[in-house]
C-alpha positions as CSV (number, residue, x, y, z in Angstrom):
1,M,20.2,-18.9,6.0
2,E,21.3,-16.2,3.5
3,M,18.5,-13.9,2.3
4,D,18.6,-12.5,-1.2
5,A,18.4,-8.8,-1.9
6,E,14.7,-8.9,-3.0
7,H,13.8,-9.7,0.5
8,Q,15.9,-7.0,2.0
9,Y,14.5,-3.6,3.1
10,L,16.1,-0.5,4.4
11,S,14.1,0.6,7.5
12,F,13.9,4.2,8.6
13,R,12.0,6.5,10.9
14,L,9.5,9.2,10.0
15,G,8.5,10.7,13.4
16,E,7.7,7.8,15.7
17,E,6.8,5.4,12.9
18,T,9.0,2.9,11.2
19,F,8.9,2.5,7.4
20,A,11.0,0.5,5.0
21,L,11.7,0.3,1.3
22,G,13.2,-2.4,-0.9
23,I,17.0,-2.3,-0.8
24,L,17.3,-2.8,-4.5
25,A,16.1,0.8,-5.1
26,V,18.5,2.3,-2.6
27,R,21.8,3.7,-4.0
28,E,23.3,5.3,-0.9
29,I,22.5,7.2,2.3
30,I,24.0,10.6,2.8
31,E,24.0,13.2,5.6
32,Y,21.4,15.9,5.3
33,G,22.9,19.1,4.1
34,G,23.5,21.3,1.1
35,V,19.9,21.4,0.0
36,T,19.1,24.3,-2.3
37,D,15.5,25.6,-2.1
38,V,13.7,25.7,-5.4
39,P,10.9,28.2,-5.7
40,M,7.4,27.2,-6.8
41,M,7.8,23.6,-5.8
42,P,5.2,21.6,-3.9
43,A,5.7,21.4,-0.1
44,C,7.0,17.8,-0.3
45,V,10.0,18.9,-2.4
46,R,12.7,20.2,-0.1
47,G,14.9,21.3,-2.9
48,V,17.9,19.9,-4.8
49,I,21.4,18.7,-3.9
50,N,24.6,18.4,-5.9
51,L,25.4,14.7,-5.9
52,R,28.8,14.3,-7.6
53,G,27.9,16.9,-10.2
54,A,24.3,15.7,-10.8
55,V,21.3,17.7,-9.7
56,V,19.1,15.5,-7.5
57,P,15.7,16.5,-6.2
58,V,15.1,15.8,-2.5
59,L,11.6,14.8,-1.4
60,D,10.5,15.2,2.2
61,L,9.0,11.8,2.6
62,A,6.9,12.6,5.6
63,S,5.4,15.5,3.8
64,R,4.8,13.4,0.7
65,L,3.0,10.9,2.9
66,G,0.7,13.6,4.2
67,R,2.5,13.8,7.6
68,G,3.7,17.5,7.4
69,P,7.3,18.6,6.9
70,S,10.1,16.7,8.7
71,P,12.0,18.8,11.2
72,I,15.7,18.5,10.6
73,G,17.4,16.7,13.4
74,R,20.8,15.1,14.3
75,R,19.9,11.8,12.6
76,S,18.1,13.3,9.5
77,C,19.5,12.0,6.3
78,I,18.8,11.6,2.6
79,V,18.3,8.2,1.1
80,I,19.3,8.3,-2.5
81,V,17.0,6.0,-4.6
82,E,16.7,5.0,-8.2
83,S,13.2,4.7,-9.7
84,G,12.2,3.4,-13.1
85,A,14.2,1.8,-15.8
86,P,16.7,3.5,-18.2
87,P,16.5,5.8,-20.1
88,E,13.6,7.2,-17.9
89,Q,15.4,6.2,-14.7
90,Q,15.4,8.9,-12.1
91,V,17.6,9.5,-9.1
92,L,15.9,11.2,-6.2
93,G,16.7,11.8,-2.5
94,L,14.2,11.0,0.2
95,L,14.5,13.0,3.5
96,V,14.0,10.7,6.4
97,D,14.3,11.3,10.2
98,G,16.8,8.5,10.6
99,V,17.9,5.2,9.1
100,N,17.6,2.1,11.2
101,A,18.9,-1.1,9.6
102,V,18.6,-3.4,6.7
103,L,16.0,-6.0,7.5
104,D,15.3,-9.4,5.9
105,I,11.6,-9.7,5.5
106,D,10.4,-12.9,3.8
107,A,7.5,-12.6,1.5
108,A,5.5,-14.8,3.9
109,Q,5.9,-12.1,6.5
110,I,4.4,-9.4,4.3
111,E,0.6,-8.7,4.4
112,P,-1.2,-6.7,1.7
113,P,-2.0,-3.1,2.6
114,P,-5.1,-2.7,4.7
115,G,-8.2,-1.7,2.9
116,F,-8.5,1.4,5.2
117,G,-6.7,3.2,7.9
118,A,-3.0,3.5,8.5
119,G,-3.4,7.2,7.7
120,L,-1.8,6.7,4.3
121,R,-3.0,6.5,0.7
122,N,-3.2,2.8,-0.1
123,D,-1.2,3.1,-3.3
124,F,1.7,4.4,-1.2
125,I,1.8,1.1,0.8
126,A,3.5,-1.9,-0.9
127,G,2.6,-4.0,2.1
128,I,2.9,-4.4,5.9
129,G,5.9,-6.3,7.0
130,K,6.0,-8.2,10.3
131,V,9.3,-8.1,12.0
132,N,9.8,-9.3,15.6
133,G,6.2,-8.8,16.4
134,K,6.1,-5.2,15.1
135,F,4.5,-3.9,11.9
136,I,6.6,-2.0,9.4
137,I,5.0,-0.1,6.5
138,L,6.7,-1.0,3.3
139,V,6.6,2.1,1.0
140,S,5.7,1.8,-2.7
141,L,8.5,3.8,-4.3
142,E,6.7,4.0,-7.6
143,A,3.6,5.6,-6.1
144,V,5.6,8.0,-3.8
145,L,7.8,9.1,-6.7
146,N,4.9,9.6,-9.1
147,V,6.6,12.5,-10.9
148,P,3.5,13.6,-12.9
149,E,1.5,13.8,-9.7
150,I,4.2,15.8,-7.9
151,A,4.4,18.1,-11.0
152,A,0.7,18.6,-10.8
153,M,1.0,19.6,-7.2
154,A,3.5,22.2,-8.2
155,G,1.0,23.5,-10.7
156,E,-1.6,23.9,-7.9
157,I,0.7,26.4,-6.2
158,N,0.5,29.0,-8.9
């Protein structure tokens, strides 16, 4: 049975945990490197990269989710995602500890976010997917990439 793209999720690791996000938002996955530090940015912003001539901000997803900064390892990579609709569409990079696979998760296998716990802000969780008896946290890209909120965090640094 062929699954359509809206049921496909890119799974990745942050520390020991597995997360996933909808494949429709994912443009590409690149090796970690060439990140230029930008002063006065919140801790979750690692810097910017040059992606074929475009300046793309890179968010440390673990840090954004309140987990502390990701150590850079052999499997660290940047998932390039698109958020929003043109003309406000934004391209951002998400630093993750390693990409696993594209998973087919049927809507019937997705539970709503728990009312408490999981150690994450509820708005960051789009749902909890059940795959082979394991739970995978589905990340809400819109909430994680809330640019006004990240900009406000930058203002708190000053």
